[in-house]
C-alpha positions in Angstrom: 0.0 0.0 0.0 1.5 3.4 -0.9 2.2 5.7 2.0 -0.1 8.4 0.6 -3.0 5.8 0.7 -2.5 5.2 4.4 -4.6 6.8 7.2 -3.3 6.4 10.7 -5.2 8.3 13.4 -4.3 8.9 17.0 -6.3 10.6 19.8 -3.9 13.5 20.5 -1.3 15.5 18.7 1.6 14.1 20.8 0.5 10.5 20.1 0.1 11.2 16.4 3.6 12.7 16.2 5.1 9.8 18.1 3.3 7.3 15.8 4.7 9.0 12.7 8.2 9.2 14.1 8.2 5.5 15.1 7.0 4.6 11.6 9.8 6.8 10.1 12.4 5.2 12.4 11.4 1.6 11.4 11.4 2.4 7.7 14.9 4.0 8.0 16.1 1.0 9.9 14.9 -1.3 7.1 16.4 0.9 4.4 19.8 0.9 6.0 19.9 -2.8 6.8 22.8 -4.6 5.0 22.0 -8.2 6.1 18.6 -10.0 6.2 19.4 -11.6 9.5 19.7 -8.1 11.0 16.1 -7.3 10.3 13.5 -7.1 13.1 11.8 -10.5 13.3 8.4 -8.8 13.0 9.5 -7.3 9.6 10.7 -10.7 8.4 7.4 -12.2 9.4 5.6 -9.7 7.2 7.7 -10.4 4.2 9.3 -13.8 4.7 10.2 -14.4 1.1 11.0 -11.0 -0.2 14.6 -10.3 -1.2 16.4 -7.8 1.0 17.1 -5.4 -1.9 13.4 -5.3 -2.8 12.5 -4.7 0.8 15.0 -1.9 1.2 13.7 -0.3 -2.0 10.1 -0.4 -0.8 11.2 1.1 2.6 13.0 3.9 0.8 10.0 4.7 -1.4 7.8 4.7 1.7 10.1 7.1 3.4 9.9 9.5 0.5 6.1 9.4 0.6 5.7 9.4 4.3 5.0 13.1 4.6 2.1 12.6 2.2 0.6 9.9 4.5 -2.3 10.9 6.7 -0.8 10.3 10.1 -2.5 12.8 12.4 -5.3 13.3 14.9 -8.8 12.6 13.8 -9.7 16.3 14.0 -6.8 17.2 11.6 -7.8 14.5 9.2 -11.4 15.7 9.3 -10.1 19.2 8.4 -8.2 17.7 5.5 -11.4 16.1 4.1 -13.3 19.3 4.4 -10.6 21.3 2.6 -10.5 18.6 -0.2 -14.3 19.0 -0.8 -15.3 22.5 0.5 -18.2 23.0 -2.0 -19.9 19.7 -1.0 -19.2 20.4 2.7 -20.5 23.9 2.5 -17.4 25.5 4.0 -14.8 28.1 2.9 -11.7 26.2 1.8 -9.6 28.5 3.9 -11.8 28.2 7.0 -10.5 28.9 10.5 -11.0 26.5 13.4 -12.4 28.1 16.5 -12.3 26.5 19.9 -15.7 27.5 21.2 -18.7 28.8 19.3 -19.8 30.8 22.3 -16.6 32.9 22.1 -17.0 33.7 18.4 -18.1 37.3 17.7 -20.3 36.1 14.9 -22.3 33.9 17.3 -22.7 36.7 19.8 -23.9 39.1 17.2 -26.4 36.5 15.8 -27.6 36.0 19.4 -28.4 39.7 19.8 -30.4 39.7 16.5 -32.2 36.5 17.4 -33.3 37.6 20.9 -34.4 40.9 19.5 -36.6 39.2 17.0 -38.0 36.6 19.4 -38.9 39.2 22.1 -40.2 41.8 19.7 -43.8 43.0 19.9 -46.0 40.6 18.1 -43.3 37.8 17.9 -45.0 34.4 17.7 -43.0 32.9 20.6 -42.8 36.0 22.8 -44.9 34.5 25.6 -42.9 31.3 25.6 -39.7 33.3 25.9 -41.0 35.4 28.7 -42.1 32.3 30.6 -38.7 30.8 30.1 -36.9 33.9 31.3 -38.9 33.8 34.5 -37.1 30.6 35.3 -33.7 30.8 33.5 -31.2 33.6 33.1 -30.7 34.9 29.6 -26.9 34.3 29.9 -27.5 30.6 30.7 -29.8 30.4 27.6 -27.0 31.9 25.5 -24.5 29.3 26.7 -26.9 26.5 25.9 -27.6 27.9 22.5 -23.9 28.4 21.8 -23.3 24.8 22.8 -25.9 23.6 20.4 -24.4 25.8 17.7 -21.0 24.1 18.2 -22.0 20.8 16.5 -21.6 18.6 19.6 -25.3 17.8 19.2 -27.1 16.5 16.2 -30.0 19.0 16.0 -32.0 16.7 13.7 -32.0 13.9 16.3 -33.1 16.0 19.3 -36.4 14.8 20.8 -39.1 17.5 21.1 -40.8 16.0 24.2 -39.3 14.5 27.3 -40.2 10.9 26.7 -38.3 8.0 28.1 -36.6 6.0 25.3 -36.9 2.2 25.2 -33.2 2.0 26.1 -33.7 4.3 29.2 -36.8 2.3 30.2 -34.7 -0.9 30.0 -32.0 0.6 32.1 -34.5 1.7 34.7 -35.9 -1.8 34.9 -32.5 -3.4 35.2 -31.4 -1.0 37.9 -34.6 -1.6 39.8 -33.9 -5.4 39.6 -30.4 -4.8 41.0 -31.8 -2.7 43.9 -34.4 -5.4 44.7 -31.7 -8.1 44.7 -29.5 -6.1 47.1 -32.6 -5.4 49.3 -33.3 -9.2 49.5 -29.6 -9.8 50.5 -29.7 -7.2 53.3 -30.7 -8.4 56.7 -33.7 -7.0 58.6 -31.6 -5.0 61.1 -30.1 -2.7 58.4 -33.4 -0.8 58.1 -32.0 2.3 56.4 -30.4 0.3 53.6 -33.5 -1.9 53.1 -35.9 1.1 53.0 -33.7 3.0 50.6 -33.2 0.1 48.2 -36.9 -0.9 48.2 -38.2 2.6 47.8 -35.7 3.3 44.9 -36.7 0.1 43.2 -40.4 1.0 43.4 -39.7 4.5 42.0 -37.8 3.0 39.0 -40.5 0.4 38.4 -43.1 3.3 38.2 -40.9 5.4 36.0 -40.2 2.8 33.3 -43.8 2.9 32.0 -44.9 6.2 33.6 -42.3 8.4 32.0 -40.4 11.4 33.5 -43.4 12.8 35.3 -43.6 9.6 37.4 -39.8 9.8 38.0 -40.2 13.4 39.2 -43.0 12.4 41.6 -40.7 9.8 43.4 -38.0 12.3 44.2 -38.1 11.5 47.9 -37.3 7.8 47.3 -34.5 8.7 44.9 -33.0 11.1 47.5 -33.1 8.4 50.2 -31.3 5.9 48.0 -28.7 8.5 46.9 -28.0 9.1 50.6 -26.9 5.6 51.3 -23.2 4.5 51.7 -21.3 1.3 51.8 -21.3 1.5 55.6 -25.1 1.0 55.5 -24.6 -2.4 53.8 -23.7 -5.8 55.3 -20.0 -6.0 56.0 -19.8 -9.5 54.5 -20.9 -8.5 51.0 -18.7 -10.0 48.3 -16.7 -7.7 46.0 -19.1 -8.2 43.1 -22.1 -7.3 45.2 -20.4 -4.2 46.5 -19.8 -3.2 42.9 -23.4 -3.8 42.2 -24.3 -1.6 45.2 -22.0 1.2 43.9 -23.7 1.0 40.5 -27.2 1.4 42.1 -25.9 4.2 44.3 -24.4 6.0 41.2 -27.8 5.6 39.4 -29.6 7.2 42.4 -27.2 10.1 42.5 -27.4 10.7 38.8 -31.2 10.6 38.9 -31.3 12.9 41.9 -29.1 15.4 40.1 -31.2 15.6 37.0 -32.3 19.1 36.3 -35.9 20.1 35.5 -36.0 18.3 32.2 -39.3 19.9 31.2 -37.5 23.3 31.3 -34.5 21.9 29.3 -36.7 20.5 26.5 -38.6 23.8 26.3 -35.3 25.7 26.2 -33.9 23.5 23.5 -37.1 24.0 21.4 -36.7 27.7 21.7 -33.0 27.7 20.9 -32.9 25.2 18.0 -33.5 28.0 15.3 -30.7 30.0 16.8 -28.3 27.1 16.7 -29.0 26.6 13.0 -28.6 30.3 12.3 -25.4 30.5 14.2 -23.9 27.5 12.4 -24.8 29.0 9.0 -23.3 32.4 10.1 -20.0 30.7 11.2 -19.7 28.9 7.9 -20.4 32.1 5.9 -17.6 33.8 7.8 -15.2 30.9 7.3 -15.2 29.5 10.9 -15.7 25.9 12.1 -15.6 24.6 15.6 -13.6 21.5 16.6 -16.8 19.5 17.0 -17.9 21.0 13.7 -14.9 19.5 11.9 -16.1 16.0 12.8 -19.8 16.6 12.2 -19.3 18.3 8.8 -16.8 15.6 7.7 -19.3 12.9 8.7 -22.1 14.7 6.9 -19.8 15.0 3.8 -19.3 11.3 3.6 -22.8 10.3 4.6 -24.7 12.7 2.3 -22.5 12.8 -0.7 -22.1 9.2 -2.2 -19.8 10.3 -5.0 -17.4 11.9 -2.5 -17.5 8.9 -0.3 -16.8 6.6 -3.3 -13.7 8.6 -4.3 -12.3 8.7 -0.8 -13.0 5.0 -0.3 -10.9 4.3 -3.3 -8.2 6.8 -2.4 -7.5 5.5 1.2 -6.7 1.8 1.2 -5.7 1.2 4.8 -7.1 2.9 8.0 -5.6 2.5 11.5 -7.4 4.0 14.5 -5.5 4.1 17.7 -7.0 4.5 21.2 -10.5 3.8 19.7 -12.1 3.5 23.1 -11.6 7.3 23.6 -13.3 8.5 20.4 -16.9 9.6 20.3 -19.8 8.2 18.2 -19.4 10.8 15.4 -15.7 10.0 15.0 -16.5 6.3 14.8 -19.2 6.9 12.3 -16.8 8.9 10.1 -14.2 6.1 10.2 -16.8 3.4 9.3 -18.1 5.4 6.3 -14.5 5.8 5.1 -13.7 2.1 5.5 -16.8 1.1 3.6 -16.6 -1.2 0.5 -16.5 1.1 -2.5 -19.9 1.6 -4.0 -21.9 0.1 -1.1 -23.5 3.4 -0.2 -25.0 2.7 3.2 -27.3 5.4 4.7 -26.3 4.6 8.3 -23.1 3.4 9.9 -25.0 0.4 11.2 -25.5 -0.8 7.7 -21.9 -0.2 6.5 -20.3 -3.1 4.6 -16.6 -2.9 5.4 -13.9 -3.5 2.8 -12.1 -6.6 3.9 -8.7 -5.9 5.5 -9.0 -2.1 5.3 -9.8 -1.1 8.9 -7.5 -1.8 11.9 -8.8 -0.7 15.3 -6.7 -0.6 18.5 -8.5 0.0 21.7 -9.2 -1.3 25.2 -12.5 -0.4 27.0 -10.7 -0.7 30.4 -8.6 2.3 29.5 -11.4 4.6 28.5 -10.7 7.9 30.4 -12.4 10.6 28.2 -16.1 10.1 28.9 -16.2 13.8 29.9 -15.2 14.7 26.3 -17.9 12.6 24.7 -16.0 9.2 24.4 -18.6 6.4 24.4 -17.4 2.9 25.2 -20.8 1.6 24.1 -20.2 3.0 20.6 -16.7 1.4 20.5 -18.2 -2.0 21.5 -20.9 -1.5 18.7 -18.1 -1.0 16.2 -16.3 -4.1 17.3 -19.5 -6.1 17.1 -20.1 -4.8 13.5 -16.6 -5.7 12.5 -16.8 -9.1 14.1 -20.0 -9.9 12.3 -18.2 -9.1 9.0 -15.3 -11.5 9.7 -12.8 -9.2 11.4 -10.0 -10.9 13.4 -9.7 -10.1 17.0 -6.2 -10.0 18.5 -5.9 -9.8 22.3 -2.3 -9.0 23.5 -1.6 -10.4 26.9 2.1 -9.6 27.3 2.9 -6.5 29.3 6.1 -4.8 28.1 6.4 -2.6 31.2 5.5 -4.3 34.4 7.0 -7.2 36.4 4.9 -10.3 37.2 4.5 -9.3 40.8 2.6 -6.2 39.8 0.7 -8.0 37.1 -0.5 -10.7 39.6 -2.2 -8.0 41.6 -3.7 -6.4 38.4 -5.0 -9.8 37.3 -6.5 -10.5 40.7 -8.6 -7.3 40.5 -9.2 -7.5 36.8 -10.9 -10.9 37.0 -13.4 -9.6 39.5 -14.1 -6.2 37.8 -14.1 -7.1 34.1 -15.8 -9.8 32.2 -14.1 -11.3 30.3 -10.6 -10.4 31.4 -7.5 -11.7 29.7 -4.7 -12.3 32.3 -1.5 -10.4 31.7 2.0 -11.8 31.8 5.4 -10.1 31.8 7.4 -10.2 28.6 9.7 -13.3 28.1 13.3 -12.7 29.1 12.5 -9.7 31.3 15.2 -9.1 33.9 14.3 -9.7 37.5 13.0 -6.5 39.1 15.6 -4.7 41.3 13.1 -3.0 43.6 11.0 -5.9 44.8 8.0 -4.1 43.5 4.7 -5.7 44.3 1.1 -4.8 45.2 -0.3 -5.2 48.7 -4.1 -5.0 49.5 -4.9 -3.4 52.9 -8.4 -4.2 54.1 -10.3 -2.7 57.0 -13.6 -3.6 58.7 -15.2 -0.7 60.6 -17.4 -1.6 63.6 -21.0 -0.5 63.7 -21.1 3.2 64.2 -17.5 3.8 63.2 -16.6 6.2 60.5 -15.4 4.0 57.7 -13.1 6.7 56.2 -11.5 7.5 59.5 -10.9 3.8 60.2 -9.3 3.4 56.7 -7.2 6.5 57.2 -5.9 5.2 60.6 -4.9 1.9 59.0 -3.1 3.6 56.2 -1.2 5.8 58.7 -0.2 2.8 60.7 1.1 1.1 57.5 3.0 4.1 56.4 4.6 4.4 59.8 5.6 0.7 59.6 7.2 1.3 56.2 9.2 4.2 57.5 10.4 2.1 60.4 11.4 -0.6 57.9 13.8 1.8 56.1 11.7 3.8 53.6 12.2 7.6 53.6 9.0 9.6 54.0 9.6 11.4 50.7 9.5 8.0 49.0 5.9 7.5 50.0 2.8 8.9 48.3 -0.9 8.4 49.2 -3.0 8.8 46.1 -6.8 9.5 45.9 -9.5 9.5 43.2 -10.7 12.9 44.5 -9.7 15.5 47.0 -12.4 15.0 49.6 -10.7 12.4 51.8 -7.2 14.0 51.7 -7.6 16.1 54.9 -8.8 13.0 56.9 -5.8 10.9 55.9 -3.4 13.8 56.4 -4.8 14.2 60.0 -4.4 10.5 60.6 -0.7 10.6 59.5 0.0 13.6 61.7 -1.7 11.8 64.6 0.9 9.1 64.5 3.7 11.6 64.4 4.3 11.8 60.7 4.6 15.0 58.7 2.2 15.1 55.7 1.7 17.6 52.9 -1.2 17.8 50.5 -0.4 18.7 46.9 -3.4 20.9 46.9 -1.9 22.8 49.8 1.4 23.1 48.1 -0.2 24.8 45.1 -1.3 27.6 47.3 2.3 28.5 47.8 2.9 28.5 44.0 0.2 31.2 43.3 1.8 34.3 42.0 0.5 36.6 44.7 1.6 34.3 47.4 5.1 34.0 45.9 5.3 37.8 45.6 4.4 38.2 49.3 7.0 35.6 50.4 9.7 37.2 48.3 8.9 40.6 49.6 9.0 39.4 53.2 12.3 37.6 52.5 13.7 40.8 51.0 12.6 42.9 53.9 14.2 40.5 56.4 17.6 40.9 54.8 19.7 43.5 56.7 20.6 46.4 54.5 24.2 46.4 53.1 26.5 49.4 53.7 26.9 51.6 50.7 29.8 50.6 48.5 32.5 53.1 47.5 32.7 54.1 43.9 35.2 52.0 42.0 38.1 54.0 40.4 40.6 52.6 38.0 44.1 52.7 39.4 46.4 54.9 37.5 
């Protein structure tokens, strides 16, 4: 495959640059090789019967064409597609990428025009706007409208009424069943847990058929479930049942934190025309948001069969790295690009993939960008679609970084948390670790009425003190947390056993510019003044 027919996409710019440089280094290594037995075994496996001179010639040609290969982030690649077909995409070929639609002057100006029209005397939606402004600030409505204008949302797919979808109803029923099962496993004496779980289950059972209004009417039961904690549950629950409880608790907290969805749907209905106008205005002025790059590139491929056919033929191999961290629009774009030429599917679900064209690398366990729109469910759907069309699944189980002592602990947790879970092993021939690195699990069992966090903090403090007594330096020990909340409790526990502890959050206070200026000024004031120096004269 010629290098300029290759598409290799990474999640971030640094990863894309590293991918290209590693590819360049491997090609240079092949081009310089003078003996076949000096080749990397992986290269030999790819071309077992090809003469060395032919292999070197191909590597040199690939090096010359490498800068024409599309090795980049998916946003940069989407930008390239739009610039290749600006007329079909409806964009200026020299468009500028803007970070946030809400910060664009064109969007702010369009908002002023839109609001003046909507609130003008005799406007058809004036009363609806006045009712909305009685509940929501105009600034907040602008921020929502600007977000809709930024292409993160498919405006054509937005529901116009707050109905519960079949998938949501299914989730409510499944969560209710989980809460009922936990209730049945909880003994009678734990009344708070039993009442919270049973009430929550009833609320969800009513909401599944009754819709959002029924859910809103059961706010009290949802609040009670959201107020539960692990300390309310039996202490002998297995790990998988504790995880099930955590999932039910998270569901209750999420449902408790839902905003007034009736207001949200009404606001979206009012703002939809503005979002369309703002998008059109941005395109006329040659500006596209980052989310717009992806949505417009997806629309280009989906809605223009001839463009898709040409690009399908042009790009012969597509590699997508860190696929678990991309969002549904990005995955849809990649699937349309990997389609068999001429197939012309209307939806990504119906795409017929060209055999051997798409190579996806991803691990659902490593998904960390949910806050940016990454959707593991979409990733799994793509894997399922590929599998149904004969794709081969490769599951690496060799860790290139960690020693087996560490991997044993990872495997012990992984087999409980993930299903299925492929056990990991260290690479063959790895040198024995010099540090004795291993994982240790410290468990605590608070008594009834004890604060679980305080008990855990005391156990950690005792273990840290023992480690220091065993020869470790305090500066070699770090206590890490998922969030900041418990830090003060653990720091207090460490200080209670005579150990100095500092919190990184506290350290950052002293790095603030105004604090450093004050410290430096105080230090300067504390320095005794020096006696004046005599003028220096050159000796004659």
